[in-house]
PyMOL CGO cylinders between C-alpha atoms (Angstrom):
from pymol import cmd
from pymol.cgo import CYLINDER

trace = [
    CYLINDER, 0.00, 0.00, 0.00, 1.45, 3.38, -0.99, 0.3, 1, 1, 1, 1, 1, 1,
    CYLINDER, 1.45, 3.38, -0.99, 2.04, 6.03, 1.65, 0.3, 1, 1, 1, 1, 1, 1,
    CYLINDER, 2.04, 6.03, 1.65, -0.41, 8.93, 1.84, 0.3, 1, 1, 1, 1, 1, 1,
    CYLINDER, -0.41, 8.93, 1.84, 2.20, 11.68, 1.58, 0.3, 1, 1, 1, 1, 1, 1,
    CYLINDER, 2.20, 11.68, 1.58, -0.38, 14.46, 1.36, 0.3, 1, 1, 1, 1, 1, 1,
    CYLINDER, -0.38, 14.46, 1.36, -1.77, 13.40, 4.73, 0.3, 1, 1, 1, 1, 1, 1,
    CYLINDER, -1.77, 13.40, 4.73, 1.75, 13.16, 6.15, 0.3, 1, 1, 1, 1, 1, 1,
    CYLINDER, 1.75, 13.16, 6.15, 2.51, 16.69, 4.94, 0.3, 1, 1, 1, 1, 1, 1,
    CYLINDER, 2.51, 16.69, 4.94, -0.62, 18.00, 6.66, 0.3, 1, 1, 1, 1, 1, 1,
    CYLINDER, -0.62, 18.00, 6.66, 0.38, 16.21, 9.88, 0.3, 1, 1, 1, 1, 1, 1,
    CYLINDER, 0.38, 16.21, 9.88, 3.89, 17.67, 9.61, 0.3, 1, 1, 1, 1, 1, 1,
    CYLINDER, 3.89, 17.67, 9.61, 2.50, 21.19, 9.29, 0.3, 1, 1, 1, 1, 1, 1,
    CYLINDER, 2.50, 21.19, 9.29, 0.09, 20.80, 12.21, 0.3, 1, 1, 1, 1, 1, 1,
    CYLINDER, 0.09, 20.80, 12.21, 2.22, 18.64, 14.50, 0.3, 1, 1, 1, 1, 1, 1,
    CYLINDER, 2.22, 18.64, 14.50, 5.75, 19.88, 13.89, 0.3, 1, 1, 1, 1, 1, 1,
    CYLINDER, 5.75, 19.88, 13.89, 5.56, 23.40, 12.48, 0.3, 1, 1, 1, 1, 1, 1,
    CYLINDER, 5.56, 23.40, 12.48, 2.58, 25.11, 14.09, 0.3, 1, 1, 1, 1, 1, 1,
    CYLINDER, 2.58, 25.11, 14.09, 3.62, 23.74, 17.49, 0.3, 1, 1, 1, 1, 1, 1,
    CYLINDER, 3.62, 23.74, 17.49, 7.11, 25.28, 17.24, 0.3, 1, 1, 1, 1, 1, 1,
    CYLINDER, 7.11, 25.28, 17.24, 6.15, 28.91, 16.58, 0.3, 1, 1, 1, 1, 1, 1,
    CYLINDER, 6.15, 28.91, 16.58, 6.01, 28.72, 12.79, 0.3, 1, 1, 1, 1, 1, 1,
    CYLINDER, 6.01, 28.72, 12.79, 3.15, 31.13, 12.11, 0.3, 1, 1, 1, 1, 1, 1,
    CYLINDER, 3.15, 31.13, 12.11, 3.78, 32.39, 8.55, 0.3, 1, 1, 1, 1, 1, 1,
    CYLINDER, 3.78, 32.39, 8.55, 0.71, 31.16, 6.69, 0.3, 1, 1, 1, 1, 1, 1,
    CYLINDER, 0.71, 31.16, 6.69, 2.36, 31.36, 3.27, 0.3, 1, 1, 1, 1, 1, 1,
    CYLINDER, 2.36, 31.36, 3.27, 5.29, 29.27, 4.45, 0.3, 1, 1, 1, 1, 1, 1,
    CYLINDER, 5.29, 29.27, 4.45, 2.98, 26.75, 6.12, 0.3, 1, 1, 1, 1, 1, 1,
    CYLINDER, 2.98, 26.75, 6.12, 1.00, 26.46, 2.90, 0.3, 1, 1, 1, 1, 1, 1,
    CYLINDER, 1.00, 26.46, 2.90, 4.14, 25.97, 0.80, 0.3, 1, 1, 1, 1, 1, 1,
    CYLINDER, 4.14, 25.97, 0.80, 5.54, 23.28, 3.08, 0.3, 1, 1, 1, 1, 1, 1,
    CYLINDER, 5.54, 23.28, 3.08, 2.18, 21.58, 2.93, 0.3, 1, 1, 1, 1, 1, 1,
    CYLINDER, 2.18, 21.58, 2.93, 2.51, 21.40, -0.86, 0.3, 1, 1, 1, 1, 1, 1,
    CYLINDER, 2.51, 21.40, -0.86, 6.17, 20.68, -1.70, 0.3, 1, 1, 1, 1, 1, 1,
    CYLINDER, 6.17, 20.68, -1.70, 6.64, 16.88, -1.80, 0.3, 1, 1, 1, 1, 1, 1,
    CYLINDER, 6.64, 16.88, -1.80, 9.48, 16.36, 0.68, 0.3, 1, 1, 1, 1, 1, 1,
    CYLINDER, 9.48, 16.36, 0.68, 9.56, 12.63, -0.16, 0.3, 1, 1, 1, 1, 1, 1,
    CYLINDER, 9.56, 12.63, -0.16, 10.89, 13.43, -3.65, 0.3, 1, 1, 1, 1, 1, 1,
    CYLINDER, 10.89, 13.43, -3.65, 14.13, 14.78, -2.17, 0.3, 1, 1, 1, 1, 1, 1,
    CYLINDER, 14.13, 14.78, -2.17, 15.28, 11.66, -0.32, 0.3, 1, 1, 1, 1, 1, 1,
    CYLINDER, 15.28, 11.66, -0.32, 16.29, 8.20, -1.53, 0.3, 1, 1, 1, 1, 1, 1,
    CYLINDER, 16.29, 8.20, -1.53, 13.36, 5.89, -2.26, 0.3, 1, 1, 1, 1, 1, 1,
    CYLINDER, 13.36, 5.89, -2.26, 14.21, 3.73, 0.76, 0.3, 1, 1, 1, 1, 1, 1,
    CYLINDER, 14.21, 3.73, 0.76, 13.82, 6.80, 3.03, 0.3, 1, 1, 1, 1, 1, 1,
    CYLINDER, 13.82, 6.80, 3.03, 10.55, 8.07, 1.57, 0.3, 1, 1, 1, 1, 1, 1,
    CYLINDER, 10.55, 8.07, 1.57, 8.36, 6.48, 4.28, 0.3, 1, 1, 1, 1, 1, 1,
    CYLINDER, 8.36, 6.48, 4.28, 10.41, 8.57, 6.75, 0.3, 1, 1, 1, 1, 1, 1,
    CYLINDER, 10.41, 8.57, 6.75, 10.27, 11.83, 4.81, 0.3, 1, 1, 1, 1, 1, 1,
    CYLINDER, 10.27, 11.83, 4.81, 7.96, 13.59, 7.28, 0.3, 1, 1, 1, 1, 1, 1,
    CYLINDER, 7.96, 13.59, 7.28, 9.34, 12.44, 10.63, 0.3, 1, 1, 1, 1, 1, 1,
    CYLINDER, 9.34, 12.44, 10.63, 10.91, 15.04, 12.91, 0.3, 1, 1, 1, 1, 1, 1,
    CYLINDER, 10.91, 15.04, 12.91, 14.51, 13.99, 12.24, 0.3, 1, 1, 1, 1, 1, 1,
    CYLINDER, 14.51, 13.99, 12.24, 17.29, 14.88, 9.81, 0.3, 1, 1, 1, 1, 1, 1,
    CYLINDER, 17.29, 14.88, 9.81, 17.48, 12.42, 6.92, 0.3, 1, 1, 1, 1, 1, 1,
    CYLINDER, 17.48, 12.42, 6.92, 20.77, 11.42, 5.31, 0.3, 1, 1, 1, 1, 1, 1,
    CYLINDER, 20.77, 11.42, 5.31, 20.91, 12.29, 1.61, 0.3, 1, 1, 1, 1, 1, 1,
    CYLINDER, 20.91, 12.29, 1.61, 24.51, 11.24, 1.00, 0.3, 1, 1, 1, 1, 1, 1,
    CYLINDER, 24.51, 11.24, 1.00, 26.84, 9.25, 3.28, 0.3, 1, 1, 1, 1, 1, 1,
    CYLINDER, 26.84, 9.25, 3.28, 30.24, 10.27, 4.55, 0.3, 1, 1, 1, 1, 1, 1,
    CYLINDER, 30.24, 10.27, 4.55, 33.06, 9.15, 2.27, 0.3, 1, 1, 1, 1, 1, 1,
    CYLINDER, 33.06, 9.15, 2.27, 36.62, 10.05, 1.35, 0.3, 1, 1, 1, 1, 1, 1,
    CYLINDER, 36.62, 10.05, 1.35, 35.32, 13.33, -0.12, 0.3, 1, 1, 1, 1, 1, 1,
    CYLINDER, 35.32, 13.33, -0.12, 33.80, 14.54, 3.12, 0.3, 1, 1, 1, 1, 1, 1,
    CYLINDER, 33.80, 14.54, 3.12, 31.11, 14.27, 5.77, 0.3, 1, 1, 1, 1, 1, 1,
    CYLINDER, 31.11, 14.27, 5.77, 27.56, 13.03, 5.38, 0.3, 1, 1, 1, 1, 1, 1,
    CYLINDER, 27.56, 13.03, 5.38, 24.89, 15.46, 4.24, 0.3, 1, 1, 1, 1, 1, 1,
    CYLINDER, 24.89, 15.46, 4.24, 21.30, 15.64, 5.45, 0.3, 1, 1, 1, 1, 1, 1,
    CYLINDER, 21.30, 15.64, 5.45, 17.84, 16.94, 4.63, 0.3, 1, 1, 1, 1, 1, 1,
    CYLINDER, 17.84, 16.94, 4.63, 17.15, 19.22, 7.58, 0.3, 1, 1, 1, 1, 1, 1,
    CYLINDER, 17.15, 19.22, 7.58, 14.44, 18.33, 10.07, 0.3, 1, 1, 1, 1, 1, 1,
    CYLINDER, 14.44, 18.33, 10.07, 11.19, 20.16, 9.14, 0.3, 1, 1, 1, 1, 1, 1,
    CYLINDER, 11.19, 20.16, 9.14, 10.75, 22.31, 12.25, 0.3, 1, 1, 1, 1, 1, 1,
    CYLINDER, 10.75, 22.31, 12.25, 14.16, 24.01, 12.43, 0.3, 1, 1, 1, 1, 1, 1,
    CYLINDER, 14.16, 24.01, 12.43, 14.13, 24.41, 8.66, 0.3, 1, 1, 1, 1, 1, 1,
    CYLINDER, 14.13, 24.41, 8.66, 10.77, 26.19, 8.76, 0.3, 1, 1, 1, 1, 1, 1,
    CYLINDER, 10.77, 26.19, 8.76, 11.83, 28.40, 11.69, 0.3, 1, 1, 1, 1, 1, 1,
    CYLINDER, 11.83, 28.40, 11.69, 14.97, 29.46, 9.82, 0.3, 1, 1, 1, 1, 1, 1,
    CYLINDER, 14.97, 29.46, 9.82, 13.06, 30.21, 6.62, 0.3, 1, 1, 1, 1, 1, 1,
    CYLINDER, 13.06, 30.21, 6.62, 10.50, 32.20, 8.61, 0.3, 1, 1, 1, 1, 1, 1,
    CYLINDER, 10.50, 32.20, 8.61, 13.34, 34.17, 10.17, 0.3, 1, 1, 1, 1, 1, 1,
    CYLINDER, 13.34, 34.17, 10.17, 14.50, 35.19, 6.68, 0.3, 1, 1, 1, 1, 1, 1,
    CYLINDER, 14.50, 35.19, 6.68, 11.13, 36.91, 6.08, 0.3, 1, 1, 1, 1, 1, 1,
    CYLINDER, 11.13, 36.91, 6.08, 11.12, 36.13, 2.37, 0.3, 1, 1, 1, 1, 1, 1,
    CYLINDER, 11.12, 36.13, 2.37, 9.08, 38.47, 0.17, 0.3, 1, 1, 1, 1, 1, 1,
    CYLINDER, 9.08, 38.47, 0.17, 7.64, 37.70, -3.23, 0.3, 1, 1, 1, 1, 1, 1,
    CYLINDER, 7.64, 37.70, -3.23, 10.13, 39.96, -5.02, 0.3, 1, 1, 1, 1, 1, 1,
    CYLINDER, 10.13, 39.96, -5.02, 13.22, 38.61, -3.25, 0.3, 1, 1, 1, 1, 1, 1,
    CYLINDER, 13.22, 38.61, -3.25, 16.24, 37.04, -4.93, 0.3, 1, 1, 1, 1, 1, 1,
    CYLINDER, 16.24, 37.04, -4.93, 17.58, 34.20, -2.80, 0.3, 1, 1, 1, 1, 1, 1,
    CYLINDER, 17.58, 34.20, -2.80, 20.91, 32.41, -2.49, 0.3, 1, 1, 1, 1, 1, 1,
    CYLINDER, 20.91, 32.41, -2.49, 20.37, 28.92, -1.06, 0.3, 1, 1, 1, 1, 1, 1,
    CYLINDER, 20.37, 28.92, -1.06, 23.79, 27.78, 0.21, 0.3, 1, 1, 1, 1, 1, 1,
    CYLINDER, 23.79, 27.78, 0.21, 24.11, 24.00, 0.42, 0.3, 1, 1, 1, 1, 1, 1,
    CYLINDER, 24.11, 24.00, 0.42, 20.89, 23.14, -1.41, 0.3, 1, 1, 1, 1, 1, 1,
    CYLINDER, 20.89, 23.14, -1.41, 21.52, 19.37, -1.21, 0.3, 1, 1, 1, 1, 1, 1,
    CYLINDER, 21.52, 19.37, -1.21, 18.92, 17.53, -3.27, 0.3, 1, 1, 1, 1, 1, 1,
    CYLINDER, 18.92, 17.53, -3.27, 16.90, 20.71, -3.81, 0.3, 1, 1, 1, 1, 1, 1,
    CYLINDER, 16.90, 20.71, -3.81, 14.15, 20.68, -1.19, 0.3, 1, 1, 1, 1, 1, 1,
    CYLINDER, 14.15, 20.68, -1.19, 15.03, 24.07, 0.28, 0.3, 1, 1, 1, 1, 1, 1,
    CYLINDER, 15.03, 24.07, 0.28, 15.28, 25.57, -3.21, 0.3, 1, 1, 1, 1, 1, 1,
    CYLINDER, 15.28, 25.57, -3.21, 11.83, 24.18, -4.07, 0.3, 1, 1, 1, 1, 1, 1,
    CYLINDER, 11.83, 24.18, -4.07, 10.37, 25.87, -0.97, 0.3, 1, 1, 1, 1, 1, 1,
    CYLINDER, 10.37, 25.87, -0.97, 12.13, 29.16, -1.72, 0.3, 1, 1, 1, 1, 1, 1,
    CYLINDER, 12.13, 29.16, -1.72, 10.97, 29.00, -5.36, 0.3, 1, 1, 1, 1, 1, 1,
    CYLINDER, 10.97, 29.00, -5.36, 7.40, 29.44, -4.11, 0.3, 1, 1, 1, 1, 1, 1,
    CYLINDER, 7.40, 29.44, -4.11, 8.26, 32.22, -1.67, 0.3, 1, 1, 1, 1, 1, 1,
    CYLINDER, 8.26, 32.22, -1.67, 10.56, 34.52, -3.67, 0.3, 1, 1, 1, 1, 1, 1,
    CYLINDER, 10.56, 34.52, -3.67, 11.08, 35.55, -7.28, 0.3, 1, 1, 1, 1, 1, 1,
    CYLINDER, 11.08, 35.55, -7.28, 14.34, 33.76, -8.16, 0.3, 1, 1, 1, 1, 1, 1,
    CYLINDER, 14.34, 33.76, -8.16, 16.68, 31.32, -6.43, 0.3, 1, 1, 1, 1, 1, 1,
    CYLINDER, 16.68, 31.32, -6.43, 20.34, 30.48, -6.94, 0.3, 1, 1, 1, 1, 1, 1,
    CYLINDER, 20.34, 30.48, -6.94, 20.82, 27.04, -5.38, 0.3, 1, 1, 1, 1, 1, 1,
    CYLINDER, 20.82, 27.04, -5.38, 24.52, 26.57, -4.57, 0.3, 1, 1, 1, 1, 1, 1,
    CYLINDER, 24.52, 26.57, -4.57, 25.93, 23.08, -4.01, 0.3, 1, 1, 1, 1, 1, 1,
    CYLINDER, 25.93, 23.08, -4.01, 29.53, 21.90, -3.67, 0.3, 1, 1, 1, 1, 1, 1,
    CYLINDER, 29.53, 21.90, -3.67, 28.79, 18.20, -4.28, 0.3, 1, 1, 1, 1, 1, 1,
    CYLINDER, 28.79, 18.20, -4.28, 28.32, 17.47, -7.98, 0.3, 1, 1, 1, 1, 1, 1,
    CYLINDER, 28.32, 17.47, -7.98, 26.20, 14.38, -7.35, 0.3, 1, 1, 1, 1, 1, 1,
    CYLINDER, 26.20, 14.38, -7.35, 23.82, 16.27, -5.07, 0.3, 1, 1, 1, 1, 1, 1,
    CYLINDER, 23.82, 16.27, -5.07, 23.65, 19.16, -7.54, 0.3, 1, 1, 1, 1, 1, 1,
    CYLINDER, 23.65, 19.16, -7.54, 22.61, 16.70, -10.25, 0.3, 1, 1, 1, 1, 1, 1,
    CYLINDER, 22.61, 16.70, -10.25, 19.90, 15.26, -8.04, 0.3, 1, 1, 1, 1, 1, 1,
    CYLINDER, 19.90, 15.26, -8.04, 18.68, 18.78, -7.23, 0.3, 1, 1, 1, 1, 1, 1,
    CYLINDER, 18.68, 18.78, -7.23, 18.39, 19.66, -10.92, 0.3, 1, 1, 1, 1, 1, 1,
    CYLINDER, 18.39, 19.66, -10.92, 16.48, 16.45, -11.61, 0.3, 1, 1, 1, 1, 1, 1,
    CYLINDER, 16.48, 16.45, -11.61, 14.08, 16.89, -8.68, 0.3, 1, 1, 1, 1, 1, 1,
    CYLINDER, 14.08, 16.89, -8.68, 13.35, 20.53, -9.51, 0.3, 1, 1, 1, 1, 1, 1,
    CYLINDER, 13.35, 20.53, -9.51, 12.78, 19.60, -13.14, 0.3, 1, 1, 1, 1, 1, 1,
    CYLINDER, 12.78, 19.60, -13.14, 10.29, 16.91, -12.11, 0.3, 1, 1, 1, 1, 1, 1,
    CYLINDER, 10.29, 16.91, -12.11, 8.35, 19.57, -10.20, 0.3, 1, 1, 1, 1, 1, 1,
    CYLINDER, 8.35, 19.57, -10.20, 8.51, 21.99, -13.13, 0.3, 1, 1, 1, 1, 1, 1,
    CYLINDER, 8.51, 21.99, -13.13, 10.32, 24.63, -11.10, 0.3, 1, 1, 1, 1, 1, 1,
    CYLINDER, 10.32, 24.63, -11.10, 11.51, 27.32, -13.51, 0.3, 1, 1, 1, 1, 1, 1,
    CYLINDER, 11.51, 27.32, -13.51, 12.89, 30.05, -11.24, 0.3, 1, 1, 1, 1, 1, 1,
    CYLINDER, 12.89, 30.05, -11.24, 15.78, 28.11, -9.65, 0.3, 1, 1, 1, 1, 1, 1,
    CYLINDER, 15.78, 28.11, -9.65, 19.31, 27.90, -11.03, 0.3, 1, 1, 1, 1, 1, 1,
    CYLINDER, 19.31, 27.90, -11.03, 21.50, 25.15, -9.52, 0.3, 1, 1, 1, 1, 1, 1,
    CYLINDER, 21.50, 25.15, -9.52, 25.14, 26.22, -9.41, 0.3, 1, 1, 1, 1, 1, 1,
    CYLINDER, 25.14, 26.22, -9.41, 28.13, 24.09, -8.41, 0.3, 1, 1, 1, 1, 1, 1,
    CYLINDER, 28.13, 24.09, -8.41, 30.94, 25.63, -6.38, 0.3, 1, 1, 1, 1, 1, 1,
    CYLINDER, 30.94, 25.63, -6.38, 32.47, 26.07, -2.92, 0.3, 1, 1, 1, 1, 1, 1,
    CYLINDER, 32.47, 26.07, -2.92, 29.71, 26.94, -0.47, 0.3, 1, 1, 1, 1, 1, 1,
    CYLINDER, 29.71, 26.94, -0.47, 31.85, 29.40, 1.43, 0.3, 1, 1, 1, 1, 1, 1,
    CYLINDER, 31.85, 29.40, 1.43, 32.37, 31.52, -1.70, 0.3, 1, 1, 1, 1, 1, 1,
    CYLINDER, 32.37, 31.52, -1.70, 28.70, 32.00, -2.48, 0.3, 1, 1, 1, 1, 1, 1,
    CYLINDER, 28.70, 32.00, -2.48, 27.83, 32.99, -6.07, 0.3, 1, 1, 1, 1, 1, 1,
    CYLINDER, 27.83, 32.99, -6.07, 29.11, 36.51, -6.61, 0.3, 1, 1, 1, 1, 1, 1,
    CYLINDER, 29.11, 36.51, -6.61, 28.25, 36.63, -10.31, 0.3, 1, 1, 1, 1, 1, 1,
    CYLINDER, 28.25, 36.63, -10.31, 24.52, 36.66, -9.51, 0.3, 1, 1, 1, 1, 1, 1,
    CYLINDER, 24.52, 36.66, -9.51, 24.74, 38.91, -6.43, 0.3, 1, 1, 1, 1, 1, 1,
    CYLINDER, 24.74, 38.91, -6.43, 23.36, 40.87, -4.71, 0.3, 1, 1, 1, 1, 1, 1,
    CYLINDER, 23.36, 40.87, -4.71, 20.72, 38.79, -2.94, 0.3, 1, 1, 1, 1, 1, 1,
    CYLINDER, 20.72, 38.79, -2.94, 17.84, 39.86, -0.74, 0.3, 1, 1, 1, 1, 1, 1,
    CYLINDER, 17.84, 39.86, -0.74, 18.08, 36.61, 1.24, 0.3, 1, 1, 1, 1, 1, 1,
    CYLINDER, 18.08, 36.61, 1.24, 21.01, 34.24, 1.83, 0.3, 1, 1, 1, 1, 1, 1,
    CYLINDER, 21.01, 34.24, 1.83, 20.15, 30.96, 3.55, 0.3, 1, 1, 1, 1, 1, 1,
    CYLINDER, 20.15, 30.96, 3.55, 22.75, 28.54, 4.91, 0.3, 1, 1, 1, 1, 1, 1,
    CYLINDER, 22.75, 28.54, 4.91, 21.35, 25.02, 4.92, 0.3, 1, 1, 1, 1, 1, 1,
    CYLINDER, 21.35, 25.02, 4.92, 23.39, 23.65, 7.82, 0.3, 1, 1, 1, 1, 1, 1,
    CYLINDER, 23.39, 23.65, 7.82, 25.36, 24.68, 10.87, 0.3, 1, 1, 1, 1, 1, 1,
    CYLINDER, 25.36, 24.68, 10.87, 28.60, 26.62, 10.35, 0.3, 1, 1, 1, 1, 1, 1,
    CYLINDER, 28.60, 26.62, 10.35, 31.45, 27.68, 12.61, 0.3, 1, 1, 1, 1, 1, 1,
    CYLINDER, 31.45, 27.68, 12.61, 31.47, 31.17, 11.15, 0.3, 1, 1, 1, 1, 1, 1,
    CYLINDER, 31.47, 31.17, 11.15, 29.74, 33.28, 8.50, 0.3, 1, 1, 1, 1, 1, 1,
    CYLINDER, 29.74, 33.28, 8.50, 32.39, 34.46, 6.02, 0.3, 1, 1, 1, 1, 1, 1,
    CYLINDER, 32.39, 34.46, 6.02, 32.65, 38.02, 4.78, 0.3, 1, 1, 1, 1, 1, 1,
    CYLINDER, 32.65, 38.02, 4.78, 32.39, 36.69, 1.22, 0.3, 1, 1, 1, 1, 1, 1,
    CYLINDER, 32.39, 36.69, 1.22, 28.73, 35.83, 1.83, 0.3, 1, 1, 1, 1, 1, 1,
    CYLINDER, 28.73, 35.83, 1.83, 27.89, 39.00, 3.73, 0.3, 1, 1, 1, 1, 1, 1,
    CYLINDER, 27.89, 39.00, 3.73, 29.32, 41.01, 0.84, 0.3, 1, 1, 1, 1, 1, 1,
    CYLINDER, 29.32, 41.01, 0.84, 26.76, 39.43, -1.49, 0.3, 1, 1, 1, 1, 1, 1,
    CYLINDER, 26.76, 39.43, -1.49, 23.77, 40.81, 0.45, 0.3, 1, 1, 1, 1, 1, 1,
    CYLINDER, 23.77, 40.81, 0.45, 21.71, 43.59, -1.08, 0.3, 1, 1, 1, 1, 1, 1,
    CYLINDER, 21.71, 43.59, -1.08, 20.92, 46.66, 1.00, 0.3, 1, 1, 1, 1, 1, 1,
    CYLINDER, 20.92, 46.66, 1.00, 18.24, 45.55, 3.44, 0.3, 1, 1, 1, 1, 1, 1,
    CYLINDER, 18.24, 45.55, 3.44, 19.15, 41.93, 2.74, 0.3, 1, 1, 1, 1, 1, 1,
    CYLINDER, 19.15, 41.93, 2.74, 18.94, 39.17, 5.36, 0.3, 1, 1, 1, 1, 1, 1,
    CYLINDER, 18.94, 39.17, 5.36, 21.30, 36.26, 5.92, 0.3, 1, 1, 1, 1, 1, 1,
    CYLINDER, 21.30, 36.26, 5.92, 20.14, 33.38, 8.11, 0.3, 1, 1, 1, 1, 1, 1,
    CYLINDER, 20.14, 33.38, 8.11, 22.58, 30.86, 9.57, 0.3, 1, 1, 1, 1, 1, 1,
    CYLINDER, 22.58, 30.86, 9.57, 22.99, 28.49, 12.48, 0.3, 1, 1, 1, 1, 1, 1,
    CYLINDER, 22.99, 28.49, 12.48, 26.36, 29.26, 14.03, 0.3, 1, 1, 1, 1, 1, 1,
    CYLINDER, 26.36, 29.26, 14.03, 28.08, 26.83, 16.39, 0.3, 1, 1, 1, 1, 1, 1,
    CYLINDER, 28.08, 26.83, 16.39, 28.06, 23.12, 17.05, 0.3, 1, 1, 1, 1, 1, 1,
    CYLINDER, 28.06, 23.12, 17.05, 25.51, 20.79, 18.64, 0.3, 1, 1, 1, 1, 1, 1,
    CYLINDER, 25.51, 20.79, 18.64, 23.35, 22.11, 21.45, 0.3, 1, 1, 1, 1, 1, 1,
    CYLINDER, 23.35, 22.11, 21.45, 25.53, 25.21, 21.79, 0.3, 1, 1, 1, 1, 1, 1,
    CYLINDER, 25.53, 25.21, 21.79, 24.54, 26.39, 18.30, 0.3, 1, 1, 1, 1, 1, 1,
    CYLINDER, 24.54, 26.39, 18.30, 22.11, 29.23, 17.68, 0.3, 1, 1, 1, 1, 1, 1,
    CYLINDER, 22.11, 29.23, 17.68, 20.17, 30.66, 14.77, 0.3, 1, 1, 1, 1, 1, 1,
    CYLINDER, 20.17, 30.66, 14.77, 21.42, 34.11, 13.88, 0.3, 1, 1, 1, 1, 1, 1,
    CYLINDER, 21.42, 34.11, 13.88, 19.94, 36.79, 11.63, 0.3, 1, 1, 1, 1, 1, 1,
    CYLINDER, 19.94, 36.79, 11.63, 22.32, 39.14, 9.80, 0.3, 1, 1, 1, 1, 1, 1,
    CYLINDER, 22.32, 39.14, 9.80, 20.96, 42.30, 8.16, 0.3, 1, 1, 1, 1, 1, 1,
    CYLINDER, 20.96, 42.30, 8.16, 22.69, 44.75, 5.83, 0.3, 1, 1, 1, 1, 1, 1,
    CYLINDER, 22.69, 44.75, 5.83, 21.85, 48.36, 6.64, 0.3, 1, 1, 1, 1, 1, 1,
    CYLINDER, 21.85, 48.36, 6.64, 23.64, 51.38, 5.15, 0.3, 1, 1, 1, 1, 1, 1,
    CYLINDER, 23.64, 51.38, 5.15, 26.32, 49.08, 3.81, 0.3, 1, 1, 1, 1, 1, 1,
    CYLINDER, 26.32, 49.08, 3.81, 27.11, 47.41, 7.14, 0.3, 1, 1, 1, 1, 1, 1,
    CYLINDER, 27.11, 47.41, 7.14, 26.14, 43.87, 8.13, 0.3, 1, 1, 1, 1, 1, 1,
    CYLINDER, 26.14, 43.87, 8.13, 25.29, 43.14, 11.76, 0.3, 1, 1, 1, 1, 1, 1,
    CYLINDER, 25.29, 43.14, 11.76, 23.95, 39.95, 13.32, 0.3, 1, 1, 1, 1, 1, 1,
    CYLINDER, 23.95, 39.95, 13.32, 21.98, 38.89, 16.37, 0.3, 1, 1, 1, 1, 1, 1,
    CYLINDER, 21.98, 38.89, 16.37, 21.17, 35.62, 18.06, 0.3, 1, 1, 1, 1, 1, 1,
    CYLINDER, 21.17, 35.62, 18.06, 17.50, 34.60, 17.75, 0.3, 1, 1, 1, 1, 1, 1,
    CYLINDER, 17.50, 34.60, 17.75, 16.97, 31.03, 19.02, 0.3, 1, 1, 1, 1, 1, 1,
    CYLINDER, 16.97, 31.03, 19.02, 18.78, 27.80, 19.86, 0.3, 1, 1, 1, 1, 1, 1,
    CYLINDER, 18.78, 27.80, 19.86, 19.09, 25.39, 16.95, 0.3, 1, 1, 1, 1, 1, 1,
    CYLINDER, 19.09, 25.39, 16.95, 20.99, 22.11, 16.74, 0.3, 1, 1, 1, 1, 1, 1,
    CYLINDER, 20.99, 22.11, 16.74, 21.26, 21.06, 13.09, 0.3, 1, 1, 1, 1, 1, 1,
    CYLINDER, 21.26, 21.06, 13.09, 23.73, 19.07, 10.99, 0.3, 1, 1, 1, 1, 1, 1,
    CYLINDER, 23.73, 19.07, 10.99, 26.83, 20.93, 9.74, 0.3, 1, 1, 1, 1, 1, 1,
    CYLINDER, 26.83, 20.93, 9.74, 27.58, 22.27, 6.29, 0.3, 1, 1, 1, 1, 1, 1,
    CYLINDER, 27.58, 22.27, 6.29, 31.01, 21.38, 4.88, 0.3, 1, 1, 1, 1, 1, 1,
    CYLINDER, 31.01, 21.38, 4.88, 33.56, 24.06, 4.12, 0.3, 1, 1, 1, 1, 1, 1,
    CYLINDER, 33.56, 24.06, 4.12, 32.85, 26.44, 7.00, 0.3, 1, 1, 1, 1, 1, 1,
    CYLINDER, 32.85, 26.44, 7.00, 35.26, 25.02, 9.55, 0.3, 1, 1, 1, 1, 1, 1,
    CYLINDER, 35.26, 25.02, 9.55, 37.51, 27.56, 11.24, 0.3, 1, 1, 1, 1, 1, 1,
    CYLINDER, 37.51, 27.56, 11.24, 41.16, 27.19, 10.44, 0.3, 1, 1, 1, 1, 1, 1,
    CYLINDER, 41.16, 27.19, 10.44, 43.17, 25.68, 13.26, 0.3, 1, 1, 1, 1, 1, 1,
    CYLINDER, 43.17, 25.68, 13.26, 45.24, 28.16, 15.23, 0.3, 1, 1, 1, 1, 1, 1,
    CYLINDER, 45.24, 28.16, 15.23, 48.59, 26.83, 16.39, 0.3, 1, 1, 1, 1, 1, 1,
    CYLINDER, 48.59, 26.83, 16.39, 49.95, 28.12, 19.65, 0.3, 1, 1, 1, 1, 1, 1,
    CYLINDER, 49.95, 28.12, 19.65, 53.61, 27.83, 20.60, 0.3, 1, 1, 1, 1, 1, 1,
]
cmd.load_cgo(trace, "trace")
């Protein structure tokens, strides 16, 4: 018997999102429509709507495992970005494309940046299946962003980082917002960075323990 994914999406919205202070009705509607199950391996599709991170590629000699973020923290971070219909969005670490699919329905155009070529290919395929026309999947180092298409009204980092590099802040438009989880494990926190009069400043908003994004590790400092 096939899973009733539409029912599972509705249960996710009511049981995981609304109960964790996600109140943006447009975002709730979008996450109730985008088929999350499409963005995980077939074997994981029955688990697509549980309140856990789902592995989308395992750790190997190229780097650490990557995950589809748990629905609740993802929705809270997207809500924090306060996406408007005219916004241009840089989705850093798009994975298999789920976040880009959500942003495609919230803003006007999305650049989905991915450092893993295999994941980028899966993102393109998934977005094509959904007929998404306003997302461009770009391959490159996540830390560098995508300067050629800057500036962006919203920059979203799809995993925890140890720091937010100046290269990304420089790609914000005036009034632009960058959302990131900074730190590791339970000590990490969601932070909102805003560009005003050319300067970018950030503030802590809520605790958030999510899986890390590769490429944002601080360089080791050697002491003698």
